[in-house]
C-alpha positions as YAML, in Angstrom:
chain: A
units: angstrom
residues:
- id: 1
  name: MET
  ca: [3.41, -46.46, 35.14]
- id: 2
  name: SER
  ca: [6.14, -44.57, 32.28]
- id: 3
  name: GLU
  ca: [8.05, -41.29, 33.03]
- id: 4
  name: ILE
  ca: [5.58, -39.57, 30.50]
- id: 5
  name: THR
  ca: [2.37, -40.45, 31.88]
- id: 6
  name: LYS
  ca: [3.55, -39.30, 35.48]
- id: 7
  name: THR
  ca: [0.92, -36.59, 36.85]
- id: 8
  name: VAL
  ca: [2.04, -33.20, 37.48]
- id: 9
  name: GLU
  ca: [1.26, -33.98, 41.35]
- id: 10
  name: GLU
  ca: [3.42, -37.10, 41.30]
- id: 11
  name: MET
  ca: [6.41, -35.31, 39.75]
- id: 12
  name: ALA
  ca: [5.87, -32.57, 42.75]
- id: 13
  name: LEU
  ca: [6.16, -35.31, 45.18]
- id: 14
  name: GLU
  ca: [8.88, -37.03, 44.10]
- id: 15
  name: GLU
  ca: [10.63, -33.34, 43.78]
- id: 16
  name: ARG
  ca: [9.83, -32.73, 47.36]
- id: 17
  name: LYS
  ca: [11.56, -35.98, 48.39]
- id: 18
  name: PHE
  ca: [14.57, -34.79, 46.19]
- id: 19
  name: LEU
  ca: [14.58, -31.65, 47.96]
- id: 20
  name: HIS
  ca: [14.43, -33.02, 51.48]
- id: 21
  name: ASP
  ca: [17.05, -35.66, 50.53]
- id: 22
  name: VAL
  ca: [19.25, -32.64, 49.41]
- id: 23
  name: SER
  ca: [18.49, -30.83, 52.37]
- id: 24
  name: ASN
  ca: [19.71, -33.30, 54.52]
- id: 25
  name: GLN
  ca: [22.62, -33.48, 53.18]
- id: 26
  name: LEU
  ca: [23.29, -29.65, 53.06]
- id: 27
  name: VAL
  ca: [22.59, -29.27, 57.08]
- id: 28
  name: ILE
  ca: [25.58, -31.98, 57.18]
- id: 29
  name: ALA
  ca: [27.51, -29.74, 54.85]
- id: 30
  name: GLN
  ca: [26.47, -26.58, 56.85]
- id: 31
  name: GLY
  ca: [27.47, -28.09, 60.07]
- id: 32
  name: MET
  ca: [31.14, -29.41, 59.20]
- id: 33
  name: GLY
  ca: [31.87, -25.92, 57.28]
- id: 34
  name: SER
  ca: [30.76, -24.18, 60.50]
- id: 35
  name: PHE
  ca: [33.20, -26.96, 62.54]
- id: 36
  name: LEU
  ca: [36.06, -26.45, 60.02]
- id: 37
  name: LYS
  ca: [35.66, -22.71, 60.17]
- id: 38
  name: LYS
  ca: [36.23, -22.71, 64.15]
- id: 39
  name: ALA
  ca: [39.35, -25.05, 63.75]
- id: 40
  name: LEU
  ca: [41.11, -23.06, 61.11]
- id: 41
  name: ASP
  ca: [40.02, -19.71, 63.10]
- id: 42
  name: LYS
  ca: [41.82, -21.19, 66.10]
- id: 43
  name: ASN
  ca: [44.92, -22.23, 63.84]
- id: 44
  name: GLU
  ca: [47.68, -20.07, 63.70]
- id: 45
  name: ASN
  ca: [49.24, -21.67, 60.91]
- id: 46
  name: VAL
  ca: [46.67, -21.01, 58.79]
- id: 47
  name: GLY
  ca: [46.87, -18.35, 56.04]
- id: 48
  name: GLU
  ca: [44.15, -15.63, 55.42]
- id: 49
  name: LYS
  ca: [43.41, -17.06, 51.89]
- id: 50
  name: GLU
  ca: [42.09, -20.33, 53.28]
- id: 51
  name: LYS
  ca: [40.01, -18.43, 56.02]
- id: 52
  name: GLU
  ca: [38.34, -16.71, 52.85]
- id: 53
  name: ARG
  ca: [37.98, -19.79, 51.08]
- id: 54
  name: ILE
  ca: [36.22, -21.25, 54.02]
- id: 55
  name: LEU
  ca: [33.83, -18.07, 54.19]
- id: 56
  name: LYS
  ca: [33.11, -18.31, 50.77]
- id: 57
  name: LEU
  ca: [32.06, -22.11, 51.16]
- id: 58
  name: GLU
  ca: [30.15, -21.18, 54.10]
- id: 59
  name: LYS
  ca: [28.08, -18.26, 51.80]
- id: 60
  name: ALA
  ca: [27.58, -20.83, 49.26]
- id: 61
  name: VAL
  ca: [26.13, -23.50, 51.33]
- id: 62
  name: LYS
  ca: [24.14, -21.00, 53.33]
- id: 63
  name: GLU
  ca: [22.92, -19.86, 49.88]
- id: 64
  name: LEU
  ca: [21.97, -23.50, 48.77]
- id: 65
  name: VAL
  ca: [20.00, -24.01, 51.76]
- id: 66
  name: THR
  ca: [17.72, -20.90, 51.11]
- id: 67
  name: LEU
  ca: [17.28, -21.73, 47.42]
- id: 68
  name: VAL
  ca: [15.98, -25.59, 48.61]
- id: 69
  name: LYS
  ca: [13.77, -23.89, 51.56]
- id: 70
  name: ASP
  ca: [12.15, -21.57, 49.13]
- id: 71
  name: ARG
  ca: [11.81, -24.35, 46.46]
- id: 72
  name: ARG
  ca: [10.17, -26.71, 49.13]
- id: 73
  name: ALA
  ca: [7.90, -23.98, 50.67]
- id: 74
  name: LEU
  ca: [6.60, -23.25, 46.97]
- id: 75
  name: LEU
  ca: [6.08, -26.79, 46.36]
- id: 76
  name: HIS
  ca: [4.09, -27.54, 49.83]
- id: 77
  name: GLU
  ca: [2.42, -24.10, 48.72]
- id: 78
  name: LEU
  ca: [1.28, -26.12, 45.16]
- id: 79
  name: SER
  ca: [0.54, -29.17, 46.59]
- id: 80
  name: GLU
  ca: [-1.79, -27.52, 49.32]
- id: 81
  name: ASP
  ca: [-3.45, -25.66, 46.28]
- id: 82
  name: ALA
  ca: [-4.10, -28.66, 44.25]
...
């Protein structure tokens, strides 16, 4: 089947799979960011700028997780309605 003839449902299922895969990687990034934050907080040689940067990273990843969760919920909702 060519890309042009895909149904909306097929595209939604592909997007759900894509978001699932992205979500898995975000969970890993979130965990590693948390691990690094704890390590940096314990290290006296780490400057405040670096600590601020890890907080920004943590906030950005959290926002991405929220965006992906919201999108996945919408796709689940739409596929249930179909």
